[in-house]
HTML snippet that shows the backbone in 3Dmol.js (N, CA, C, O; Angstrom):
<script src="https://3Dmol.org/build/3Dmol-min.js"></script>
<div id="view" style="width:600px;height:400px;position:relative"></div>
<script>
const pdb = `
ATOM      1  N   MET A   1       6.463  26.723   1.687  1.00  0.00           N
ATOM      2  CA  MET A   1       6.552  25.502   0.923  1.00  0.00           C
ATOM      3  C   MET A   1       7.320  24.423   1.678  1.00  0.00           C
ATOM      4  O   MET A   1       7.003  23.238   1.575  1.00  0.00           O
ATOM      5  N   ILE A   2       8.324  24.836   2.432  1.00  0.00           N
ATOM      6  CA  ILE A   2       9.104  23.865   3.197  1.00  0.00           C
ATOM      7  C   ILE A   2       8.239  23.209   4.262  1.00  0.00           C
ATOM      8  O   ILE A   2       8.377  22.013   4.515  1.00  0.00           O
ATOM      9  N   ALA A   3       7.358  23.964   4.884  1.00  0.00           N
ATOM     10  CA  ALA A   3       6.471  23.384   5.895  1.00  0.00           C
ATOM     11  C   ALA A   3       5.584  22.315   5.278  1.00  0.00           C
ATOM     12  O   ALA A   3       5.329  21.290   5.910  1.00  0.00           O
ATOM     13  N   LEU A   4       5.111  22.535   4.057  1.00  0.00           N
ATOM     14  CA  LEU A   4       4.288  21.545   3.367  1.00  0.00           C
ATOM     15  C   LEU A   4       5.102  20.290   3.075  1.00  0.00           C
ATOM     16  O   LEU A   4       4.618  19.175   3.271  1.00  0.00           O
ATOM     17  N   GLU A   5       6.324  20.467   2.609  1.00  0.00           N
ATOM     18  CA  GLU A   5       7.196  19.324   2.323  1.00  0.00           C
ATOM     19  C   GLU A   5       7.480  18.522   3.588  1.00  0.00           C
ATOM     20  O   GLU A   5       7.460  17.292   3.572  1.00  0.00           O
ATOM     21  N   GLU A   6       7.742  19.227   4.677  1.00  0.00           N
ATOM     22  CA  GLU A   6       7.997  18.539   5.948  1.00  0.00           C
ATOM     23  C   GLU A   6       6.751  17.799   6.430  1.00  0.00           C
ATOM     24  O   GLU A   6       6.841  16.690   6.955  1.00  0.00           O
ATOM     25  N   SER A   7       5.603  18.418   6.248  1.00  0.00           N
ATOM     26  CA  SER A   7       4.351  17.768   6.645  1.00  0.00           C
ATOM     27  C   SER A   7       4.112  16.518   5.816  1.00  0.00           C
ATOM     28  O   SER A   7       3.720  15.485   6.358  1.00  0.00           O
ATOM     29  N   LEU A   8       4.343  16.595   4.511  1.00  0.00           N
ATOM     30  CA  LEU A   8       4.173  15.427   3.652  1.00  0.00           C
ATOM     31  C   LEU A   8       5.145  14.321   4.039  1.00  0.00           C
ATOM     32  O   LEU A   8       4.769  13.149   4.075  1.00  0.00           O
ATOM     33  N   ALA A   9       6.374  14.677   4.326  1.00  0.00           N
ATOM     34  CA  ALA A   9       7.361  13.674   4.742  1.00  0.00           C
ATOM     35  C   ALA A   9       6.917  12.994   6.030  1.00  0.00           C
ATOM     36  O   ALA A   9       7.047  11.777   6.165  1.00  0.00           O
ATOM     37  N   ARG A  10       6.397  13.766   6.976  1.00  0.00           N
ATOM     38  CA  ARG A  10       5.938  13.217   8.246  1.00  0.00           C
ATOM     39  C   ARG A  10       4.737  12.283   8.032  1.00  0.00           C
ATOM     40  O   ARG A  10       4.670  11.197   8.608  1.00  0.00           O
ATOM     41  N   VAL A  11       3.796  12.728   7.193  1.00  0.00           N
ATOM     42  CA  VAL A  11       2.612  11.910   6.907  1.00  0.00           C
ATOM     43  C   VAL A  11       3.028  10.590   6.265  1.00  0.00           C
ATOM     44  O   VAL A  11       2.561   9.525   6.667  1.00  0.00           O
ATOM     45  N   CYS A  12       3.903  10.663   5.271  1.00  0.00           N
ATOM     46  CA  CYS A  12       4.356   9.443   4.604  1.00  0.00           C
ATOM     47  C   CYS A  12       5.034   8.494   5.592  1.00  0.00           C
ATOM     48  O   CYS A  12       4.781   7.289   5.586  1.00  0.00           O
ATOM     49  N   HIS A  13       5.884   9.046   6.426  1.00  0.00           N
ATOM     50  CA  HIS A  13       6.577   8.227   7.421  1.00  0.00           C
ATOM     51  C   HIS A  13       5.586   7.568   8.381  1.00  0.00           C
ATOM     52  O   HIS A  13       5.701   6.378   8.677  1.00  0.00           O
ATOM     53  N   GLU A  14       4.627   8.334   8.860  1.00  0.00           N
ATOM     54  CA  GLU A  14       3.663   7.818   9.832  1.00  0.00           C
ATOM     55  C   GLU A  14       2.720   6.777   9.216  1.00  0.00           C
ATOM     56  O   GLU A  14       2.269   5.869   9.915  1.00  0.00           O
ATOM     57  N   LEU A  15       2.427   6.894   7.953  1.00  0.00           N
ATOM     58  CA  LEU A  15       1.546   5.920   7.304  1.00  0.00           C
ATOM     59  C   LEU A  15       2.268   4.629   6.935  1.00  0.00           C
ATOM     60  O   LEU A  15       1.666   3.555   6.950  1.00  0.00           O
ATOM     61  N   ARG A  16       3.540   4.723   6.607  1.00  0.00           N
ATOM     62  CA  ARG A  16       4.274   3.516   6.205  1.00  0.00           C
ATOM     63  C   ARG A  16       4.330   2.473   7.318  1.00  0.00           C
ATOM     64  O   ARG A  16       4.206   1.279   7.046  1.00  0.00           O
ATOM     65  N   GLY A  17       4.513   2.898   8.555  1.00  0.00           N
ATOM     66  CA  GLY A  17       4.623   1.950   9.666  1.00  0.00           C
ATOM     67  C   GLY A  17       3.387   1.081   9.824  1.00  0.00           C
ATOM     68  O   GLY A  17       3.502  -0.144   9.794  1.00  0.00           O
ATOM     69  N   PRO A  18       2.214   1.666   9.992  1.00  0.00           N
ATOM     70  CA  PRO A  18       1.014   0.846  10.142  1.00  0.00           C
ATOM     71  C   PRO A  18       0.694   0.015   8.904  1.00  0.00           C
ATOM     72  O   PRO A  18       0.224  -1.117   9.026  1.00  0.00           O
ATOM     73  N   LEU A  19       0.941   0.560   7.714  1.00  0.00           N
ATOM     74  CA  LEU A  19       0.684  -0.222   6.499  1.00  0.00           C
ATOM     75  C   LEU A  19       1.585  -1.447   6.443  1.00  0.00           C
ATOM     76  O   LEU A  19       1.150  -2.542   6.085  1.00  0.00           O
ATOM     77  N   HIS A  20       2.834  -1.246   6.799  1.00  0.00           N
ATOM     78  CA  HIS A  20       3.784  -2.365   6.793  1.00  0.00           C
ATOM     79  C   HIS A  20       3.398  -3.405   7.849  1.00  0.00           C
ATOM     80  O   HIS A  20       3.412  -4.605   7.576  1.00  0.00           O
ATOM     81  N   ALA A  21       3.057  -2.949   9.041  1.00  0.00           N
ATOM     82  CA  ALA A  21       2.669  -3.871  10.117  1.00  0.00           C
ATOM     83  C   ALA A  21       1.416  -4.659   9.732  1.00  0.00           C
ATOM     84  O   ALA A  21       1.341  -5.863   9.980  1.00  0.00           O
ATOM     85  N   ALA A  22       0.442  -3.993   9.135  1.00  0.00           N
ATOM     86  CA  ALA A  22      -0.782  -4.686   8.714  1.00  0.00           C
ATOM     87  C   ALA A  22      -0.476  -5.711   7.630  1.00  0.00           C
ATOM     88  O   ALA A  22      -1.033  -6.809   7.633  1.00  0.00           O
ATOM     89  N   GLY A  23       0.403  -5.357   6.712  1.00  0.00           N
ATOM     90  CA  GLY A  23       0.789  -6.305   5.664  1.00  0.00           C
ATOM     91  C   GLY A  23       1.479  -7.534   6.228  1.00  0.00           C
ATOM     92  O   GLY A  23       1.216  -8.653   5.788  1.00  0.00           O
ATOM     93  N   LEU A  24       2.356  -7.333   7.192  1.00  0.00           N
ATOM     94  CA  LEU A  24       3.026  -8.472   7.829  1.00  0.00           C
ATOM     95  C   LEU A  24       2.031  -9.359   8.574  1.00  0.00           C
ATOM     96  O   LEU A  24       2.128 -10.585   8.523  1.00  0.00           O
ATOM     97  N   ALA A  25       1.080  -8.742   9.262  1.00  0.00           N
ATOM     98  CA  ALA A  25       0.069  -9.515   9.988  1.00  0.00           C
ATOM     99  C   ALA A  25      -0.789 -10.327   9.028  1.00  0.00           C
ATOM    100  O   ALA A  25      -1.106 -11.484   9.306  1.00  0.00           O
ATOM    101  N   LEU A  26      -1.163  -9.738   7.913  1.00  0.00           N
ATOM    102  CA  LEU A  26      -1.955 -10.464   6.917  1.00  0.00           C
ATOM    103  C   LEU A  26      -1.172 -11.624   6.329  1.00  0.00           C
ATOM    104  O   LEU A  26      -1.708 -12.716   6.134  1.00  0.00           O
ATOM    105  N   HIS A  27       0.096 -11.378   6.050  1.00  0.00           N
ATOM    106  CA  HIS A  27       0.942 -12.445   5.505  1.00  0.00           C
ATOM    107  C   HIS A  27       1.025 -13.623   6.479  1.00  0.00           C
ATOM    108  O   HIS A  27       0.907 -14.780   6.078  1.00  0.00           O
ATOM    109  N   ALA A  28       1.228 -13.319   7.745  1.00  0.00           N
ATOM    110  CA  ALA A  28       1.301 -14.379   8.759  1.00  0.00           C
ATOM    111  C   ALA A  28      -0.029 -15.104   8.893  1.00  0.00           C
ATOM    112  O   ALA A  28      -0.052 -16.329   9.008  1.00  0.00           O
ATOM    113  N   ALA A  29      -1.139 -14.370   8.880  1.00  0.00           N
ATOM    114  CA  ALA A  29      -2.455 -14.991   8.997  1.00  0.00           C
ATOM    115  C   ALA A  29      -2.743 -15.886   7.805  1.00  0.00           C
ATOM    116  O   ALA A  29      -3.322 -16.961   7.969  1.00  0.00           O
ATOM    117  N   ALA A  30      -2.355 -15.470   6.618  1.00  0.00           N
ATOM    118  CA  ALA A  30      -2.586 -16.274   5.417  1.00  0.00           C
ATOM    119  C   ALA A  30      -1.792 -17.570   5.463  1.00  0.00           C
ATOM    120  O   ALA A  30      -2.248 -18.600   4.967  1.00  0.00           O
ATOM    121  N   ARG A  31      -0.616 -17.521   6.052  1.00  0.00           N
ATOM    122  CA  ARG A  31       0.196 -18.747   6.165  1.00  0.00           C
ATOM    123  C   ARG A  31      -0.390 -19.695   7.192  1.00  0.00           C
ATOM    124  O   ARG A  31      -0.312 -20.913   7.026  1.00  0.00           O
ATOM    125  N   GLU A  32      -0.975 -19.158   8.246  1.00  0.00           N
ATOM    126  CA  GLU A  32      -1.536 -19.999   9.305  1.00  0.00           C
ATOM    127  C   GLU A  32      -2.869 -20.618   8.898  1.00  0.00           C
ATOM    128  O   GLU A  32      -3.172 -21.747   9.284  1.00  0.00           O
ATOM    129  N   THR A  33      -3.647 -19.904   8.140  1.00  0.00           N
ATOM    130  CA  THR A  33      -4.969 -20.385   7.739  1.00  0.00           C
ATOM    131  C   THR A  33      -5.110 -20.284   6.222  1.00  0.00           C
ATOM    132  O   THR A  33      -5.665 -19.311   5.712  1.00  0.00           O
ATOM    133  N   PRO A  34      -4.612 -21.285   5.504  1.00  0.00           N
ATOM    134  CA  PRO A  34      -4.639 -21.226   4.042  1.00  0.00           C
ATOM    135  C   PRO A  34      -6.049 -21.041   3.471  1.00  0.00           C
ATOM    136  O   PRO A  34      -6.201 -20.445   2.404  1.00  0.00           O
ATOM    137  N   ALA A  35      -7.066 -21.532   4.149  1.00  0.00           N
ATOM    138  CA  ALA A  35      -8.430 -21.369   3.643  1.00  0.00           C
ATOM    139  C   ALA A  35      -8.840 -19.898   3.602  1.00  0.00           C
ATOM    140  O   ALA A  35      -9.648 -19.502   2.762  1.00  0.00           O
ATOM    141  N   ALA A  36      -8.299 -19.105   4.487  1.00  0.00           N
ATOM    142  CA  ALA A  36      -8.646 -17.684   4.541  1.00  0.00           C
ATOM    143  C   ALA A  36      -7.754 -16.842   3.637  1.00  0.00           C
ATOM    144  O   ALA A  36      -7.993 -15.644   3.485  1.00  0.00           O
ATOM    145  N   ALA A  37      -6.746 -17.435   3.045  1.00  0.00           N
ATOM    146  CA  ALA A  37      -5.761 -16.681   2.267  1.00  0.00           C
ATOM    147  C   ALA A  37      -6.415 -15.892   1.137  1.00  0.00           C
ATOM    148  O   ALA A  37      -6.025 -14.752   0.882  1.00  0.00           O
ATOM    149  N   ARG A  38      -7.393 -16.470   0.458  1.00  0.00           N
ATOM    150  CA  ARG A  38      -8.040 -15.750  -0.649  1.00  0.00           C
ATOM    151  C   ARG A  38      -8.805 -14.541  -0.141  1.00  0.00           C
ATOM    152  O   ARG A  38      -8.781 -13.478  -0.762  1.00  0.00           O
ATOM    153  N   ARG A  39      -9.484 -14.701   0.989  1.00  0.00           N
ATOM    154  CA  ARG A  39     -10.219 -13.553   1.547  1.00  0.00           C
ATOM    155  C   ARG A  39      -9.258 -12.469   2.011  1.00  0.00           C
ATOM    156  O   ARG A  39      -9.523 -11.279   1.840  1.00  0.00           O
ATOM    157  N   LEU A  40      -8.159 -12.879   2.587  1.00  0.00           N
ATOM    158  CA  LEU A  40      -7.175 -11.911   3.057  1.00  0.00           C
ATOM    159  C   LEU A  40      -6.501 -11.193   1.892  1.00  0.00           C
ATOM    160  O   LEU A  40      -6.006 -10.076   2.043  1.00  0.00           O
ATOM    161  N   ARG A  41      -6.488 -11.837   0.743  1.00  0.00           N
ATOM    162  CA  ARG A  41      -5.855 -11.233  -0.434  1.00  0.00           C
ATOM    163  C   ARG A  41      -6.528  -9.900  -0.774  1.00  0.00           C
ATOM    164  O   ARG A  41      -5.852  -8.961  -1.195  1.00  0.00           O
ATOM    165  N   ALA A  42      -7.828  -9.807  -0.598  1.00  0.00           N
ATOM    166  CA  ALA A  42      -8.536  -8.550  -0.883  1.00  0.00           C
ATOM    167  C   ALA A  42      -8.018  -7.423  -0.003  1.00  0.00           C
ATOM    168  O   ALA A  42      -7.867  -6.291  -0.462  1.00  0.00           O
ATOM    169  N   VAL A  43      -7.747  -7.729   1.253  1.00  0.00           N
ATOM    170  CA  VAL A  43      -7.216  -6.718   2.167  1.00  0.00           C
ATOM    171  C   VAL A  43      -5.789  -6.356   1.755  1.00  0.00           C
ATOM    172  O   VAL A  43      -5.398  -5.190   1.818  1.00  0.00           O
ATOM    173  N   GLN A  44      -5.008  -7.362   1.331  1.00  0.00           N
ATOM    174  CA  GLN A  44      -3.648  -7.085   0.886  1.00  0.00           C
ATOM    175  C   GLN A  44      -3.642  -6.165  -0.329  1.00  0.00           C
ATOM    176  O   GLN A  44      -2.788  -5.285  -0.439  1.00  0.00           O
ATOM    177  N   VAL A  45      -4.582  -6.363  -1.235  1.00  0.00           N
ATOM    178  CA  VAL A  45      -4.666  -5.492  -2.409  1.00  0.00           C
ATOM    179  C   VAL A  45      -4.914  -4.049  -1.975  1.00  0.00           C
ATOM    180  O   VAL A  45      -4.278  -3.124  -2.480  1.00  0.00           O
ATOM    181  N   GLU A  46      -5.833  -3.867  -1.046  1.00  0.00           N
ATOM    182  CA  GLU A  46      -6.149  -2.505  -0.582  1.00  0.00           C
ATOM    183  C   GLU A  46      -4.970  -1.882   0.155  1.00  0.00           C
ATOM    184  O   GLU A  46      -4.717  -0.685   0.019  1.00  0.00           O
ATOM    185  N   LEU A  47      -4.251  -2.678   0.929  1.00  0.00           N
ATOM    186  CA  LEU A  47      -3.050  -2.155   1.594  1.00  0.00           C
ATOM    187  C   LEU A  47      -2.009  -1.741   0.561  1.00  0.00           C
ATOM    188  O   LEU A  47      -1.338  -0.722   0.724  1.00  0.00           O
ATOM    189  N   GLY A  48      -1.875  -2.524  -0.488  1.00  0.00           N
ATOM    190  CA  GLY A  48      -0.939  -2.187  -1.564  1.00  0.00           C
ATOM    191  C   GLY A  48      -1.317  -0.887  -2.244  1.00  0.00           C
ATOM    192  O   GLY A  48      -0.452  -0.077  -2.577  1.00  0.00           O
ATOM    193  N   ARG A  49      -2.606  -0.690  -2.450  1.00  0.00           N
ATOM    194  CA  ARG A  49      -3.063   0.564  -3.058  1.00  0.00           C
ATOM    195  C   ARG A  49      -2.762   1.748  -2.145  1.00  0.00           C
ATOM    196  O   ARG A  49      -2.325   2.800  -2.612  1.00  0.00           O
ATOM    197  N   ALA A  50      -2.994   1.578  -0.852  1.00  0.00           N
ATOM    198  CA  ALA A  50      -2.711   2.656   0.097  1.00  0.00           C
ATOM    199  C   ALA A  50      -1.209   2.954   0.127  1.00  0.00           C
ATOM    200  O   ALA A  50      -0.808   4.117   0.173  1.00  0.00           O
ATOM    201  N   ALA A  51      -0.388   1.915   0.099  1.00  0.00           N
ATOM    202  CA  ALA A  51       1.060   2.108   0.098  1.00  0.00           C
ATOM    203  C   ALA A  51       1.510   2.833  -1.174  1.00  0.00           C
ATOM    204  O   ALA A  51       2.418   3.662  -1.126  1.00  0.00           O
ATOM    205  N   ALA A  52       0.880   2.525  -2.305  1.00  0.00           N
ATOM    206  CA  ALA A  52       1.232   3.198  -3.558  1.00  0.00           C
ATOM    207  C   ALA A  52       0.895   4.684  -3.491  1.00  0.00           C
ATOM    208  O   ALA A  52       1.633   5.515  -4.019  1.00  0.00           O
ATOM    209  N   VAL A  53      -0.207   5.014  -2.850  1.00  0.00           N
ATOM    210  CA  VAL A  53      -0.571   6.426  -2.693  1.00  0.00           C
ATOM    211  C   VAL A  53       0.459   7.139  -1.821  1.00  0.00           C
ATOM    212  O   VAL A  53       0.845   8.270  -2.121  1.00  0.00           O
ATOM    213  N   VAL A  54       0.903   6.498  -0.758  1.00  0.00           N
ATOM    214  CA  VAL A  54       1.933   7.094   0.105  1.00  0.00           C
ATOM    215  C   VAL A  54       3.211   7.315  -0.703  1.00  0.00           C
ATOM    216  O   VAL A  54       3.846   8.362  -0.585  1.00  0.00           O
ATOM    217  N   GLU A  55       3.588   6.336  -1.522  1.00  0.00           N
ATOM    218  CA  GLU A  55       4.795   6.494  -2.340  1.00  0.00           C
ATOM    219  C   GLU A  55       4.628   7.628  -3.349  1.00  0.00           C
ATOM    220  O   GLU A  55       5.579   8.361  -3.622  1.00  0.00           O
ATOM    221  N   ASP A  56       3.415   7.774  -3.907  1.00  0.00           N
ATOM    222  CA  ASP A  56       3.162   8.887  -4.831  1.00  0.00           C
ATOM    223  C   ASP A  56       3.289  10.232  -4.117  1.00  0.00           C
ATOM    224  O   ASP A  56       3.862  11.174  -4.664  1.00  0.00           O
ATOM    225  N   LEU A  57       2.761  10.324  -2.909  1.00  0.00           N
ATOM    226  CA  LEU A  57       2.896  11.563  -2.138  1.00  0.00           C
ATOM    227  C   LEU A  57       4.362  11.895  -1.895  1.00  0.00           C
ATOM    228  O   LEU A  57       4.785  13.043  -2.028  1.00  0.00           O
ATOM    229  N   ASP A  58       5.120  10.877  -1.540  1.00  0.00           N
ATOM    230  CA  ASP A  58       6.537  11.095  -1.272  1.00  0.00           C
ATOM    231  C   ASP A  58       7.266  11.499  -2.555  1.00  0.00           C
ATOM    232  O   ASP A  58       8.138  12.367  -2.525  1.00  0.00           O
ATOM    233  N   ALA A  59       6.915  10.877  -3.675  1.00  0.00           N
ATOM    234  CA  ALA A  59       7.535  11.231  -4.954  1.00  0.00           C
ATOM    235  C   ALA A  59       7.207  12.672  -5.335  1.00  0.00           C
ATOM    236  O   ALA A  59       8.074  13.403  -5.814  1.00  0.00           O
ATOM    237  N   LEU A  60       5.962  13.078  -5.123  1.00  0.00           N
ATOM    238  CA  LEU A  60       5.589  14.464  -5.406  1.00  0.00           C
ATOM    239  C   LEU A  60       6.391  15.435  -4.551  1.00  0.00           C
ATOM    240  O   LEU A  60       6.848  16.475  -5.023  1.00  0.00           O
ATOM    241  N   ARG A  61       6.548  15.075  -3.297  1.00  0.00           N
ATOM    242  CA  ARG A  61       7.301  15.930  -2.387  1.00  0.00           C
ATOM    243  C   ARG A  61       8.735  16.103  -2.872  1.00  0.00           C
ATOM    244  O   ARG A  61       9.311  17.183  -2.745  1.00  0.00           O
ATOM    245  N   LEU A  62       9.310  15.036  -3.428  1.00  0.00           N
ATOM    246  CA  LEU A  62      10.701  15.066  -3.873  1.00  0.00           C
ATOM    247  C   LEU A  62      10.849  15.510  -5.319  1.00  0.00           C
ATOM    248  O   LEU A  62      11.963  15.610  -5.833  1.00  0.00           O
ATOM    249  N   GLY A  63       9.710  15.781  -5.984  1.00  0.00           N
ATOM    250  CA  GLY A  63       9.762  16.232  -7.363  1.00  0.00           C
ATOM    251  C   GLY A  63      10.042  15.120  -8.354  1.00  0.00           C
ATOM    252  O   GLY A  63      10.505  15.381  -9.464  1.00  0.00           O
ATOM    253  N   ARG A  64       9.768  13.882  -7.968  1.00  0.00           N
ATOM    254  CA  ARG A  64       9.968  12.743  -8.869  1.00  0.00           C
ATOM    255  C   ARG A  64       8.652  12.398  -9.548  1.00  0.00           C
ATOM    256  O   ARG A  64       7.581  12.703  -9.023  1.00  0.00           O
ATOM    257  N   PRO A  65       8.729  11.759 -10.721  1.00  0.00           N
ATOM    258  CA  PRO A  65       7.490  11.350 -11.379  1.00  0.00           C
ATOM    259  C   PRO A  65       6.799  10.246 -10.581  1.00  0.00           C
ATOM    260  O   PRO A  65       7.443   9.467  -9.878  1.00  0.00           O
ATOM    261  N   THR A  66       5.493  10.201 -10.703  1.00  0.00           N
ATOM    262  CA  THR A  66       4.718   9.169 -10.020  1.00  0.00           C
ATOM    263  C   THR A  66       4.267   8.132 -11.027  1.00  0.00           C
ATOM    264  O   THR A  66       4.324   8.361 -12.235  1.00  0.00           O
ATOM    265  N   ASP A  67       3.819   6.992 -10.530  1.00  0.00           N
ATOM    266  CA  ASP A  67       3.322   5.905 -11.373  1.00  0.00           C
ATOM    267  C   ASP A  67       1.814   5.824 -11.184  1.00  0.00           C
ATOM    268  O   ASP A  67       1.353   5.224 -10.213  1.00  0.00           O
ATOM    269  N   PRO A  68       1.028   6.416 -12.094  1.00  0.00           N
ATOM    270  CA  PRO A  68      -0.425   6.440 -11.899  1.00  0.00           C
ATOM    271  C   PRO A  68      -1.054   5.062 -11.872  1.00  0.00           C
ATOM    272  O   PRO A  68      -2.107   4.895 -11.257  1.00  0.00           O
ATOM    273  N   GLY A  69      -0.459   4.072 -12.508  1.00  0.00           N
ATOM    274  CA  GLY A  69      -1.029   2.719 -12.506  1.00  0.00           C
ATOM    275  C   GLY A  69      -0.768   1.967 -11.218  1.00  0.00           C
ATOM    276  O   GLY A  69      -1.465   0.996 -10.921  1.00  0.00           O
ATOM    277  N   ALA A  70       0.224   2.394 -10.443  1.00  0.00           N
ATOM    278  CA  ALA A  70       0.575   1.663  -9.224  1.00  0.00           C
ATOM    279  C   ALA A  70      -0.535   1.712  -8.193  1.00  0.00           C
ATOM    280  O   ALA A  70      -0.817   0.701  -7.550  1.00  0.00           O
ATOM    281  N   ALA A  71      -1.163   2.844  -8.020  1.00  0.00           N
ATOM    282  CA  ALA A  71      -2.216   2.964  -7.014  1.00  0.00           C
ATOM    283  C   ALA A  71      -3.443   2.153  -7.391  1.00  0.00           C
ATOM    284  O   ALA A  71      -4.183   1.706  -6.515  1.00  0.00           O
ATOM    285  N   ALA A  72      -3.664   1.962  -8.667  1.00  0.00           N
ATOM    286  CA  ALA A  72      -4.837   1.200  -9.103  1.00  0.00           C
ATOM    287  C   ALA A  72      -4.682  -0.275  -8.786  1.00  0.00           C
ATOM    288  O   ALA A  72      -5.678  -0.963  -8.561  1.00  0.00           O
ATOM    289  N   GLY A  73      -3.455  -0.775  -8.762  1.00  0.00           N
ATOM    290  CA  GLY A  73      -3.236  -2.186  -8.457  1.00  0.00           C
ATOM    291  C   GLY A  73      -3.878  -3.107  -9.482  1.00  0.00           C
ATOM    292  O   GLY A  73      -4.469  -4.123  -9.115  1.00  0.00           O
ATOM    293  N   CYS A  74      -3.770  -2.769 -10.755  1.00  0.00           N
ATOM    294  CA  CYS A  74      -4.470  -3.506 -11.807  1.00  0.00           C
ATOM    295  C   CYS A  74      -4.127  -4.988 -11.819  1.00  0.00           C
ATOM    296  O   CYS A  74      -5.021  -5.823 -11.949  1.00  0.00           O
ATOM    297  N   GLU A  75      -2.860  -5.328 -11.688  1.00  0.00           N
ATOM    298  CA  GLU A  75      -2.480  -6.738 -11.710  1.00  0.00           C
ATOM    299  C   GLU A  75      -3.077  -7.473 -10.520  1.00  0.00           C
ATOM    300  O   GLU A  75      -3.577  -8.588 -10.668  1.00  0.00           O
ATOM    301  N   ASP A  76      -3.030  -6.863  -9.346  1.00  0.00           N
ATOM    302  CA  ASP A  76      -3.559  -7.498  -8.154  1.00  0.00           C
ATOM    303  C   ASP A  76      -5.065  -7.666  -8.217  1.00  0.00           C
ATOM    304  O   ASP A  76      -5.590  -8.671  -7.738  1.00  0.00           O
ATOM    305  N   VAL A  77      -5.772  -6.705  -8.797  1.00  0.00           N
ATOM    306  CA  VAL A  77      -7.220  -6.806  -8.900  1.00  0.00           C
ATOM    307  C   VAL A  77      -7.597  -7.982  -9.791  1.00  0.00           C
ATOM    308  O   VAL A  77      -8.529  -8.722  -9.476  1.00  0.00           O
ATOM    309  N   GLY A  78      -6.887  -8.162 -10.895  1.00  0.00           N
ATOM    310  CA  GLY A  78      -7.152  -9.302 -11.777  1.00  0.00           C
ATOM    311  C   GLY A  78      -6.957 -10.624 -11.063  1.00  0.00           C
ATOM    312  O   GLY A  78      -7.763 -11.542 -11.212  1.00  0.00           O
ATOM    313  N   ARG A  79      -5.905 -10.721 -10.301  1.00  0.00           N
ATOM    314  CA  ARG A  79      -5.642 -11.952  -9.538  1.00  0.00           C
ATOM    315  C   ARG A  79      -6.718 -12.144  -8.482  1.00  0.00           C
ATOM    316  O   ARG A  79      -7.162 -13.269  -8.253  1.00  0.00           O
ATOM    317  N   LEU A  80      -7.137 -11.079  -7.844  1.00  0.00           N
ATOM    318  CA  LEU A  80      -8.181 -11.152  -6.837  1.00  0.00           C
ATOM    319  C   LEU A  80      -9.485 -11.661  -7.429  1.00  0.00           C
ATOM    320  O   LEU A  80     -10.154 -12.500  -6.825  1.00  0.00           O
ATOM    321  N   VAL A  81      -9.851 -11.167  -8.598  1.00  0.00           N
ATOM    322  CA  VAL A  81     -11.083 -11.606  -9.258  1.00  0.00           C
ATOM    323  C   VAL A  81     -10.994 -13.088  -9.608  1.00  0.00           C
ATOM    324  O   VAL A  81     -11.960 -13.832  -9.435  1.00  0.00           O
ATOM    325  N   ARG A  82      -9.826 -13.514 -10.101  1.00  0.00           N
ATOM    326  CA  ARG A  82      -9.658 -14.942 -10.429  1.00  0.00           C
ATOM    327  C   ARG A  82      -9.789 -15.805  -9.189  1.00  0.00           C
ATOM    328  O   ARG A  82     -10.387 -16.880  -9.248  1.00  0.00           O
ATOM    329  N   ASP A  83      -9.241 -15.355  -8.063  1.00  0.00           N
ATOM    330  CA  ASP A  83      -9.341 -16.129  -6.822  1.00  0.00           C
ATOM    331  C   ASP A  83     -10.786 -16.214  -6.363  1.00  0.00           C
ATOM    332  O   ASP A  83     -11.072 -16.826  -5.334  1.00  0.00           O
TER     333      ASP A  83
END
`;
const viewer = $3Dmol.createViewer("view");
viewer.addModel(pdb, "pdb");
viewer.setStyle({}, {cartoon: {color: "spectrum"}});
viewer.zoomTo();
viewer.render();
</script>
């Protein structure tokens, strides 16, 4: 069981870096090209969903409750549709 926990911790750590870097790049691109900001928002929503899944994995590993609505990104999807 410890090997599984260590593997999950490693996976979560390795996924957080690229997700964070991609989010920062999208944020910078949206500021530079406001016309593309709405299109980039769709990618930001998906990155947020992926980050929520990583947080859920980490919470499971630590025995904490997860937030099932976080991965769905319901608020962000509504904003995306309006945009």
